[in-house]
VEXDREN-2710 file (C-alpha; in Angstrom, 1 decimal):
% VEXDREN-2710
k/r/px/py/pz
1/MET/251.7/224.9/88.6
2/SER/253.1/226.4/91.8
3/GLU/253.5/224.5/95.0
4/ARG/253.2/225.5/98.6
5/HIS/255.9/224.2/100.9
6/LYS/255.9/224.4/104.7
7/ILE/258.6/225.0/107.3
8/ASP/257.7/224.3/110.9
9/ALA/260.2/226.4/112.8
10/ARG/258.2/226.7/116.0
11/GLY/260.5/226.7/119.0
12/ALA/263.5/228.0/117.0
13/PHE/264.8/231.5/117.7
14/CYS/266.0/234.2/115.4
15/PRO/267.6/233.9/113.0
16/GLY/266.7/230.2/112.7
17/PRO/263.4/230.5/110.9
18/LEU/264.9/233.0/108.4
19/MET/267.9/230.7/107.8
20/GLU/265.5/227.8/107.2
21/LEU/263.5/229.9/104.7
22/ILE/266.7/231.0/102.8
23/ALA/267.9/227.4/102.5
24/LYS/264.5/226.2/101.3
25/LEU/264.1/229.0/98.7
26/LYS/267.2/227.6/97.0
27/LEU/265.5/224.3/96.4
28/ILE/262.1/225.4/95.1
29/GLU/260.9/226.8/91.8
30/ILE/260.1/230.5/91.0
31/GLY/256.4/231.1/91.8
32/ASP/256.3/228.5/94.6
33/GLU/255.4/229.6/98.1
34/ILE/256.8/228.7/101.5
35/GLU/254.7/228.9/104.6
36/VAL/256.9/229.4/107.7
37/TRP/255.5/228.7/111.1
38/SER/257.4/230.4/113.9
39/THR/256.9/231.1/117.6
40/ASP/259.6/233.8/117.4
41/LYS/257.8/237.2/117.2
42/GLY/260.8/238.6/115.3
43/THR/260.1/236.4/112.3
44/ALA/256.9/238.4/111.6
45/ALA/259.0/241.5/111.1
46/ASP/262.3/240.1/109.8
47/VAL/261.0/237.9/107.0
48/PRO/259.0/240.7/105.2
49/GLU/262.0/243.1/105.6
50/TRP/264.3/240.5/104.2
51/CYS/261.9/239.8/101.3
52/LYS/261.9/243.5/100.4
53/LYS/265.8/243.6/100.3
54/VAL/266.2/240.5/98.2
55/GLY/263.2/240.7/95.9
56/HIS/260.8/237.9/97.0
57/ASP/257.1/238.5/97.7
58/CYS/255.9/238.4/101.3
59/VAL/252.3/237.2/100.7
60/SER/251.0/237.3/104.2
61/VAL/251.9/237.5/107.9
62/ASP/249.2/236.1/110.3
63/GLN/249.2/235.4/114.0
64/GLU/247.7/232.0/114.7
65/ASP/247.0/230.6/118.2
66/ASP/250.6/229.9/119.4
67/HIS/252.7/231.0/116.4
68/TRP/253.1/233.3/113.4
69/ARG/252.4/232.1/109.9
70/VAL/254.4/233.9/107.2
71/VAL/254.0/233.1/103.5
72/VAL/256.7/233.9/101.0
73/ARG/256.6/233.6/97.2
74/LYS/259.9/233.0/95.4
75/MET/260.2/235.7/92.7
76/LYS/263.7/235.0/91.2
END
C-alpha cells in the first residue's frame, strides 16, 4: 500500500524545495507520494517541469492560504 509523505519547505527559496523533494524521493517506495509545501512561487512551476523530465507523476499543484501544495508520485 502506498504512503504519503510530507515536506514542509515553507520559507525556503528555490531550489531548496526541489532539492528536498529529490532527496526524499530516494528514500521512499515506487507509488508513494510526497506532498511539498512551499511559499516559493517558483516551486509550483519547477516541480511539475522536473517531474516531466525525470519521469515522476506530478499529481496536483494547489495554492493554499500562504503556500503552494505540490503532490508528486514516485514512478521509478
